[in-house]
C-alpha positions as semicolon CSV with decimal commas, in nm:
position;residue;x (nm);y (nm);z (nm)
1;X;-0,084;8,460;1,759
2;X;0,124;8,794;1,775
3;X;0,459;8,863;1,923
4;X;0,325;8,896;2,307
5;X;0,109;8,601;2,277
6;X;0,388;8,386;2,151
7;X;0,605;8,510;2,341
8;X;0,379;8,413;2,678
9;X;0,356;8,070;2,545
10;X;0,686;8,014;2,488
11;X;0,749;8,061;2,837
12;X;0,478;7,859;2,958
13;X;0,572;7,601;2,739
14;X;0,942;7,609;2,878
15;X;0,814;7,621;3,194
16;X;0,573;7,286;3,143
17;X;0,918;7,104;2,979
18;X;1,123;7,203;3,292
19;X;0,905;7,084;3,528
20;X;0,844;6,766;3,360
21;X;1,198;6,694;3,283
22;X;1,237;6,736;3,661
23;X;0,992;6,507;3,733
24;X;1,202;6,236;3,549
25;X;1,529;6,353;3,647
26;X;1,384;6,263;4,039
27;X;1,268;5,939;3,942
28;X;1,569;5,861;3,742
29;X;1,709;5,800;4,119
30;X;1,456;5,517;4,208
31;X;1,505;5,305;3,894
32;X;1,469;4,989;4,059
33;X;1,122;5,084;4,196
34;X;0,975;5,256;3,875
35;X;0,649;5,097;3,765
36;X;0,689;5,031;3,368
37;X;0,421;4,863;3,171
38;X;0,426;4,739;2,796
39;X;0,125;4,920;2,558
40;X;0,318;4,689;2,303
41;X;0,596;4,438;2,245
42;X;0,814;4,729;2,193
43;X;0,678;5,069;2,364
44;X;0,662;5,119;2,694
45;X;0,525;5,369;2,954
46;X;0,608;5,423;3,313
47;X;0,446;5,650;3,579
48;X;0,689;5,889;3,546
49;X;0,530;5,953;3,143
50;X;0,197;5,994;3,355
51;X;0,308;6,173;3,628
52;X;0,489;6,438;3,395
53;X;0,214;6,468;3,127
54;X;-0,022;6,529;3,370
55;X;0,180;6,858;3,576
56;X;0,228;7,000;3,163
57;X;-0,117;6,951;3,144
58;X;-0,222;7,146;3,434
59;X;0,012;7,424;3,357
60;X;-0,134;7,485;3,012
61;X;-0,460;7,407;3,093
62;X;-0,432;7,713;3,358
63;X;-0,367;7,945;3,084
64;X;-0,499;7,813;2,792
65;X;-0,831;7,571;2,882
66;X;-0,984;7,639;2,541
67;X;-0,665;7,517;2,377
68;X;-0,710;7,132;2,220
69;X;-0,425;6,894;2,306
70;X;-0,262;6,617;2,163
71;X;-0,046;6,384;2,419
72;X;0,098;6,050;2,383
73;X;-0,042;5,927;2,735
74;X;-0,434;5,868;2,786
75;X;-0,608;6,162;2,953
76;X;-0,588;6,399;2,749
77;X;-0,898;6,272;2,508
78;X;-1,177;6,574;2,437
79;X;-1,005;6,860;2,646
80;X;-1,020;7,204;2,491
81;X;-1,247;7,351;2,254
82;X;-1,266;7,140;1,930
83;X;-1,309;7,470;1,705
84;X;-0,951;7,612;1,846
85;X;-0,698;7,637;1,614
86;X;-0,465;7,589;1,892
87;X;-0,307;7,277;1,947
88;X;-0,033;7,152;2,201
89;X;0,099;6,851;2,125
90;X;0,326;6,635;2,419
91;X;0,561;6,408;2,440
92;X;0,645;6,407;2,843
93;X;0,924;6,124;2,863
94;X;1,032;6,112;2,486
95;X;1,315;5,782;2,514
96;X;1,091;5,561;2,740
97;X;1,323;5,274;2,731
98;X;1,672;5,450;2,688
99;X;1,525;5,593;3,007
100;X;1,452;5,272;3,211
101;X;1,741;5,148;3,104
102;X;1,920;5,431;3,311
103;X;2,077;5,573;2,989
104;X;2,053;5,937;2,939
105;X;1,887;6,000;2,597
106;X;1,549;6,085;2,688
107;X;1,347;6,397;2,662
108;X;1,042;6,613;2,754
109;X;0,881;6,782;2,487
110;X;0,651;7,014;2,411
111;X;0,492;7,161;2,045
112;X;0,247;7,428;1,993
113;X;0,059;7,445;1,639
114;X;-0,227;7,732;1,500
115;X;-0,405;7,592;1,221
116;X;-0,179;7,306;1,210
117;X;0,152;7,456;1,210
118;X;0,397;7,406;1,424
119;X;0,468;7,771;1,600
120;X;0,682;7,687;1,931
121;X;0,917;7,425;1,966
122;X;1,078;7,301;2,316
123;X;1,280;7,012;2,426
124;X;1,468;6,940;2,790
125;X;1,673;6,682;2,747
126;X;1,777;6,739;3,119
127;X;2,057;6,423;3,184
128;X;2,245;6,598;2,854
129;X;2,192;6,933;3,015
130;X;2,008;7,013;2,704
131;X;1,761;7,296;2,694
132;X;1,559;7,402;2,313
133;X;1,349;7,610;2,266
134;X;1,230;7,845;1,988
135;X;0,909;8,002;1,745
136;X;0,867;8,017;1,422
137;X;1,022;8,310;1,260
138;X;1,191;8,388;1,601
139;X;1,479;8,114;1,540
140;X;1,605;7,827;1,733
141;X;1,798;7,819;2,071
142;X;2,032;7,597;2,273
143;X;2,095;7,659;2,572
144;X;2,026;8,028;2,574
145;X;2,257;8,073;2,295
146;X;2,072;8,088;1,871
147;X;2,102;7,788;1,670
148;X;2,225;7,988;1,335
149;X;2,351;7,727;1,118
150;X;2,375;7,337;1,059
151;X;2,687;7,143;0,983
152;X;2,758;7,191;0,603
153;X;2,638;6,803;0,487
154;X;2,818;6,753;0,149
155;X;2,606;6,475;0,028
156;X;2,478;6,138;0,164
157;X;2,801;5,994;0,158
158;X;2,907;6,253;0,409
159;X;2,589;6,230;0,653
160;X;2,563;6,043;0,985
161;X;2,163;5,995;0,963
162;X;1,936;5,850;1,282
163;X;1,614;5,633;1,205
164;X;1,387;5,440;1,401
165;X;1,524;5,093;1,314
166;X;1,308;4,883;1,510
167;X;1,014;5,055;1,346
168;X;1,205;5,059;1,002
169;X;1,307;4,616;1,036
170;X;1,154;4,380;0,874
171;X;1,174;3,964;0,913
172;X;1,180;3,722;1,149
173;X;1,214;3,723;1,498
174;X;1,573;3,630;1,479
175;X;1,697;3,808;1,187
176;X;1,557;4,135;1,111
177;X;1,689;4,365;0,814
178;X;1,661;4,758;0,721
179;X;1,669;4,899;0,399
180;X;1,809;5,265;0,443
181;X;1,982;5,524;0,201
182;X;2,372;5,555;0,122
183;X;2,538;5,736;0,437
184;X;2,814;5,768;0,621
185;X;2,670;5,619;0,921
186;X;2,334;5,494;1,033
187;X;2,229;5,558;1,407
188;X;1,951;5,500;1,653
189;X;1,939;5,622;2,009
190;X;1,604;5,513;2,080
191;X;1,499;5,871;2,141
192;X;1,411;6,086;1,844
193;X;1,403;6,472;1,995
194;X;1,768;6,359;2,052
195;X;1,893;6,270;1,751
196;X;1,730;6,591;1,613
197;X;1,912;6,785;1,854
198;X;2,262;6,656;1,754
199;X;2,092;6,786;1,406
200;X;2,027;7,140;1,593
201;X;2,414;7,077;1,777
202;X;2,581;7,039;1,427
203;X;2,711;6,697;1,464
204;X;2,491;6,480;1,285
205;X;2,278;6,567;0,960
206;X;1,909;6,416;0,917
207;X;1,647;6,190;1,060
208;X;1,409;5,945;0,872
209;X;1,153;5,783;1,050
210;X;0,853;5,571;0,918
211;X;0,609;5,510;1,193
212;X;0,691;5,766;1,508
213;X;0,409;6,016;1,593
214;X;0,340;6,374;1,586
215;X;0,477;6,440;1,969
216;X;0,816;6,246;1,911
217;X;0,930;6,525;1,629
218;X;0,674;6,830;1,590
219;X;0,920;7,046;1,834
220;X;1,257;6,949;1,661
221;X;1,078;6,982;1,310
222;X;1,010;7,375;1,382
223;X;1,323;7,409;1,571
224;X;1,595;7,253;1,275
225;X;1,361;7,433;1,001
226;X;1,407;7,764;1,208
227;X;1,832;7,678;1,213
228;X;1,864;7,642;0,840
229;X;1,686;7,281;0,809
230;X;1,393;7,192;0,640
231;X;1,141;6,902;0,781
232;X;0,861;6,719;0,604
233;X;0,562;6,535;0,833
234;X;0,299;6,309;0,673
235;X;0,024;6,127;0,864
236;X;-0,007;5,729;0,766
237;X;-0,348;5,733;0,821
238;X;-0,486;6,150;0,742
239;X;-0,784;6,066;0,932
240;X;-0,571;5,946;1,268
241;X;-0,368;6,232;1,422
242;X;-0,257;5,983;1,714
243;X;-0,151;5,722;1,428
244;X;0,199;5,725;1,280
245;X;0,416;5,967;1,087
246;X;0,645;5,952;0,818
247;X;0,932;6,254;0,851
248;X;1,214;6,374;0,752
249;X;1,454;6,584;0,917
250;X;1,790;6,734;0,778
251;X;2,005;7,007;0,635
252;X;1,917;7,140;0,341
253;X;2,205;6,975;0,109
254;X;2,043;6,571;0,189
255;X;1,671;6,685;0,232
256;X;1,539;6,652;-0,101
257;X;1,739;6,273;-0,136
258;X;1,585;6,188;0,194
259;X;1,258;6,280;0,068
260;X;1,265;6,048;-0,208
261;X;1,329;5,787;0,009
262;X;1,067;5,825;0,256
263;X;0,819;5,958;0,068
264;X;0,764;5,696;-0,226
């Protein structure tokens, strides 16, 4: 994809993410009437997820009907040409649990891959008035300004990290434990996109995940790399792109040590 085509795809991705975010914000005013279902014990889906995803896919397919699509909710299976090198990765409402509790930690996020490499990343967190976007080789942007560097983390002892604590905890239903690398603070916002956005803002230093999905992390991984950080994502089952992933994304100084903890 040349620069002109990349710019067009980015513009469409941004418009689609903004449309999804607008649906979430409009529905937020009537959370009491929100239709919430449990896909698993701790995994929710709402009518907002489905409505936003349908709108996003329709906008993308208007220009790119042959591109493949990997989306969190049902309805995107089999779309596009199986031989296309392009794959749109969509999470219409990352942070559904915070969203249904009336919190601000949710986002609409979209990535585009070419031959398995992230080339576009877009994240809209409307309740926080945050808009992030970027392209491979073109930098990362936050609310229109280039992200020219991340926090100058000294080491892990200096680092604020985020992880999906529920996915990594072990134990009984009454006592749960989690193993984590040493750090200044370990946090969990319930929304991977917002957690990774804090790295782009220079406020946090890294994330490490086990059991999240490609649609949770693909956009921000590209943006963090473009801002001077590093990322590594691996499918837990290489044959299942819809399955869980292990992921590390962080500032440069702590990346290798975080990887040694996650990718044992």
